[in-house]
C-alpha positions in Angstrom: 96.4 92.7 128.9 99.9 92.2 127.3 99.7 93.3 123.7 101.4 91.6 120.7 98.9 92.6 118.0 101.0 95.3 116.4 104.2 97.4 116.5 102.5 100.7 117.2 100.8 100.0 120.5 103.3 102.2 122.4 103.9 105.9 122.1 107.4 106.9 121.3 110.9 106.2 122.6 111.7 108.2 125.7 114.7 109.9 124.1 112.4 111.3 121.5 109.9 112.5 124.1 112.7 114.2 126.0 114.0 115.9 122.9 110.6 117.1 122.0 110.1 118.5 125.5 113.6 120.1 125.5 112.9 121.9 122.2 109.3 122.7 122.9 109.6 126.4 123.2 112.1 126.8 120.3 110.9 129.1 117.6 111.6 127.6 114.1 110.3 127.9 110.6 107.6 125.6 109.5 106.8 122.8 107.0 110.1 121.0 107.4 112.4 123.9 106.7 113.9 124.1 110.2 117.3 123.2 111.4 116.2 119.9 113.0 114.8 118.6 109.8 118.0 119.8 108.1 120.2 117.8 110.4 117.9 114.7 110.2 118.2 114.9 106.4 122.0 114.9 106.6 122.0 112.0 109.1 119.8 110.0 106.8 121.8 110.8 103.7 125.0 109.7 105.5 123.3 106.4 106.6 122.2 105.8 103.0 125.6 106.8 101.5 123.5 109.0 99.3 124.7 112.6 99.6 122.5 113.8 96.7 119.3 112.1 97.8 116.3 114.3 98.6 114.8 113.5 102.0 111.3 114.5 103.0 109.3 113.9 106.2 105.6 113.0 106.0 103.2 112.3 108.8 102.2 108.6 108.1 102.5 105.6 106.0 99.2 105.9 104.0 99.9 109.6 103.2 103.4 108.5 102.1 102.3 105.7 99.9 99.6 107.7 98.2 101.8 110.8 97.8 104.8 109.0 96.3 102.6 106.9 93.9 100.5 109.7 92.7 103.5 112.0 92.2 105.2 109.5 89.8 102.3 107.9 87.8 100.6 109.6 84.9 96.7 109.6 85.0 96.4 106.5 82.9 98.9 104.4 84.8 98.8 101.9 87.7 101.2 100.4 90.2 102.2 96.7 90.3 102.0 95.1 93.7 101.7 91.8 95.4 98.1 90.9 96.2 99.1 90.9 99.8 100.8 94.3 99.6 99.7 97.0 102.0 98.4 99.3 99.3 96.3 96.5 97.9 94.6 95.5 101.1 95.0 97.8 104.1 94.7 101.4 102.9 91.0 101.6 102.2 91.4 102.2 98.5 93.7 105.2 99.1 95.7 104.6 96.0 92.6 104.2 93.9 91.2 107.4 95.4 94.1 109.2 93.7 92.9 107.8 90.4 95.4 105.0 90.0 94.7 101.3 90.0 96.7 98.8 91.9 97.7 95.9 89.5 98.0 92.9 91.8 100.0 89.7 91.3 99.6 86.5 93.4 102.1 86.0 96.2 102.5 83.1 98.6 104.9 84.8 101.0 104.2 88.5 100.5 107.0 89.0 98.0 106.9 89.7 94.2 109.4 88.5 91.7 111.1 90.2 88.8 109.5 87.6 86.5 106.0 88.6 87.6 106.8 92.3 86.9 107.9 91.4 83.4 104.8 89.3 82.8 102.5 92.2 83.8 104.4 94.6 81.6 104.5 92.3 78.6 100.9 91.2 78.9 99.9 94.9 78.7 101.9 95.8 75.7 101.2 92.5 73.9 97.5 93.2 74.2 96.1 94.7 70.9 93.7 96.8 73.0 96.4 98.0 75.5 95.4 101.7 75.1 92.0 100.7 76.7 93.8 99.2 79.7 95.5 100.7 82.7 99.2 100.9 81.8 101.7 99.6 84.4 104.0 102.5 85.4 105.4 101.6 88.7 106.5 98.7 91.0 105.6 98.7 94.7 107.2 96.4 97.2 107.6 96.4 101.0 110.7 95.7 103.1 109.6 93.9 105.2 106.4 92.6 103.7 103.0 92.3 105.3 104.0 88.7 106.1 107.2 89.6 107.7 109.4 88.3 104.9 112.3 90.2 103.4 113.8 90.7 100.0 117.4 89.7 99.6 119.9 91.9 97.8 119.8 89.6 94.8 116.0 89.8 94.6 116.1 93.6 94.9 118.7 93.8 92.2 116.5 91.7 89.9 113.5 93.8 90.5 115.5 97.0 90.0 116.9 95.7 86.7 113.6 94.6 85.3 112.0 97.9 86.3 114.8 99.7 84.4 114.3 97.5 81.4 110.5 98.2 81.4 110.7 101.9 82.2 109.0 101.4 85.5 109.7 103.3 88.8 110.6 101.1 91.8 109.2 102.2 95.1 110.0 100.5 98.4 107.6 100.9 101.3 109.8 100.9 104.5 107.2 101.2 107.2 108.9 98.3 109.0 112.3 98.8 107.4 114.2 98.9 110.7 113.0 95.4 111.5 114.0 94.1 108.1 117.5 95.6 108.4 117.8 93.9 111.8 116.8 90.4 110.5 119.6 87.9 111.0 119.5 86.8 107.4 119.2 90.3 105.9 121.9 91.3 103.4 120.4 94.6 102.3 121.6 98.0 103.6 120.2 101.5 103.4 122.9 102.2 100.9 121.7 99.3 98.8 118.1 100.6 98.9 119.3 104.0 97.8 121.0 102.5 94.8 118.5 99.9 93.9 115.2 101.9 94.1 114.0 105.2 92.7 112.2 106.1 96.0 112.0 104.4 99.4 111.0 105.4 102.8 112.2 104.8 106.3 109.4 104.2 108.7 109.3 105.9 112.0 105.7 105.3 113.2 106.3 101.6 113.8 110.0 102.0 114.8 110.2 104.3 117.8 108.7 107.6 116.6 105.4 109.0 117.7 104.6 109.4 114.0 106.4 110.1 110.7 108.1 108.6 107.7 111.3 109.7 105.9 111.0 109.6 102.1 114.4 109.1 100.3 114.3 110.0 96.6 117.3 108.9 94.6 116.0 109.3 91.1 116.4 112.9 89.9 113.3 112.6 87.7 111.1 112.3 90.8 112.5 115.0 92.9 111.0 118.0 91.2 108.0 119.5 92.9 107.6 116.7 95.4 106.8 119.2 98.2 103.8 120.3 96.1 102.6 116.7 96.1 103.1 116.4 99.9 101.0 119.5 100.5 98.3 118.5 98.1 97.9 115.0 99.6 97.8 116.2 103.2 101.1 114.8 104.3 102.9 118.1 105.1 103.0 119.0 108.8 103.0 122.7 109.6 105.1 122.1 112.7 107.5 120.1 110.6 110.2 120.2 113.2 108.1 117.6 115.2 109.1 115.1 112.5 112.6 116.3 112.1 113.4 116.1 115.8 112.2 112.5 115.9 114.4 111.4 113.0 117.3 113.5 114.2 117.1 111.5 117.5 116.7 108.2 115.8 119.6 108.6 113.4 122.2 110.8 115.2 123.8 107.8 117.0 122.2 104.6 115.7 119.2 104.5 118.0 117.0 103.4 115.0 119.1 100.3 114.4 119.5 99.5 118.1 115.7 99.4 118.9 115.0 97.5 115.7 117.4 94.8 116.7 115.6 94.6 120.1 112.3 93.9 118.5 113.6 91.3 116.0 115.6 89.5 118.7 112.5 89.0 120.9 110.4 87.9 117.9 112.9 85.3 117.1 112.9 84.2 120.7 109.2 83.5 120.3 109.7 81.8 117.0 112.4 79.4 118.3 110.4 78.4 121.3 107.4 77.5 119.2 109.6 75.6 116.7 111.0 73.6 119.6 107.4 72.8 120.6 106.8 71.5 117.1 104.6 74.3 115.9 104.6 75.1 112.1 104.6 78.7 110.7 102.6 80.2 107.8 105.6 82.3 106.6 109.3 82.1 107.1 109.7 85.4 108.8 112.9 86.5 110.5 111.6 90.0 111.4 109.4 91.3 114.2 106.2 89.6 112.9 105.7 85.9 113.5 102.9 83.8 112.1 102.6 80.5 114.0 99.8 77.9 113.4 98.4 77.2 116.8 95.6 75.0 118.3 92.4 76.9 118.8 92.3 75.7 122.4 95.6 77.3 123.1 94.6 80.5 121.5 91.4 80.7 123.6 93.5 80.4 126.8 96.1 82.9 125.6 93.4 85.5 124.8 92.6 85.9 128.5 96.0 87.4 129.0 97.4 88.5 125.6 96.2 90.3 122.5 97.4 89.2 119.1 96.1 89.2 115.5 94.0 86.4 114.1 95.3 85.9 110.6 93.4 83.1 108.9 91.9 79.6 109.7 94.3 76.7 109.2 91.8 73.9 109.5 91.6 70.9 111.9 91.1 73.1 114.9 94.1 75.4 114.2 94.5 79.0 113.3 97.3 81.2 111.9 97.9 84.1 114.2 100.4 87.0 114.3 102.6 87.9 117.2 104.2 91.3 116.6 107.0 92.7 118.8 108.1 96.3 118.7 111.0 98.6 119.7 109.3 98.8 123.2 108.4 95.2 123.8 109.4 94.1 127.3 111.7 91.1 127.8 109.6 89.9 130.8 106.4 90.0 128.7 108.0 87.8 126.1 109.2 85.4 128.8 105.7 85.2 130.3 104.2 84.5 126.9 106.8 81.7 126.3 106.1 80.2 129.7 102.4 80.1 129.1 102.8 78.6 125.6 105.0 75.9 127.0 102.5 75.2 129.8 99.5 75.1 127.4 101.4 72.9 125.0 102.2 70.4 127.7 98.6 70.4 128.9 97.3 69.9 125.4 99.6 66.9 124.9 98.3 65.3 128.2 94.7 65.8 127.1 
């Protein structure tokens, strides 16, 4: 079975494994206070052009989202997110479990607009009973989104501006950030994110690491006591160097960006082939997630050899599916998929 259902089906990049083995018997201090974590922090600060940013390493995306959000919000506040946002639909109520409501807005492509944020904010404060309602205190977006779409620099600037005007924190989930940065139409850099958000994180779990996310805090107001929050929310690893070594390896010479470009290039190879065959797409994604609308007959044939995600029915014998490439996706596997799609498309036309 050749797997395209997610970008975490493989383990970790071999250079990370080699570094972990090489340093295995080193004795270091724990909880992220070691030299490897220190070097990784400096590499990330340099990549973000943010020498004063705080950088913390957590074990996974869910722990990161719940820790950051709970550390910023007051008990009576909630976080604004697209209805398709990861925290709204794929974290088993983790945010609500910390005592904070996710305030969702509709989204057709996974993104949220500055206008929607302003509407939520004004609707709350214009309600005469607002003190009986959850107060919006934060804005959450993903780069890239659950639907593979990305925010442009202009969109990010607008969201940051409205967040400032409304006194809301802006938090960017970067679980798949590498693939967003590698998108051919992307104009946002790590330095832009550091300037245009209060907190964001660089995902490692889905981009070459065995596990781990790097949280970058630019806003001074949210730096204090963050390590206490990490510990309380279960995101602090005793053997913290295991995370530091991985990000040290990913950022010391650009490996993170190199492997992200690999995944995105192969995803676009799939997209262009299907477009040439006349297939439509649910979302205009230029990242490693692609959402074609395919005939059910083709999907049944593909399932014998490939795994992929069923997204939603599209009617008239068609279904939206997701093909997801990763840092480790093999070129020959993509070529096999393309050949089979072409063959099945031709057979479908003959029938």
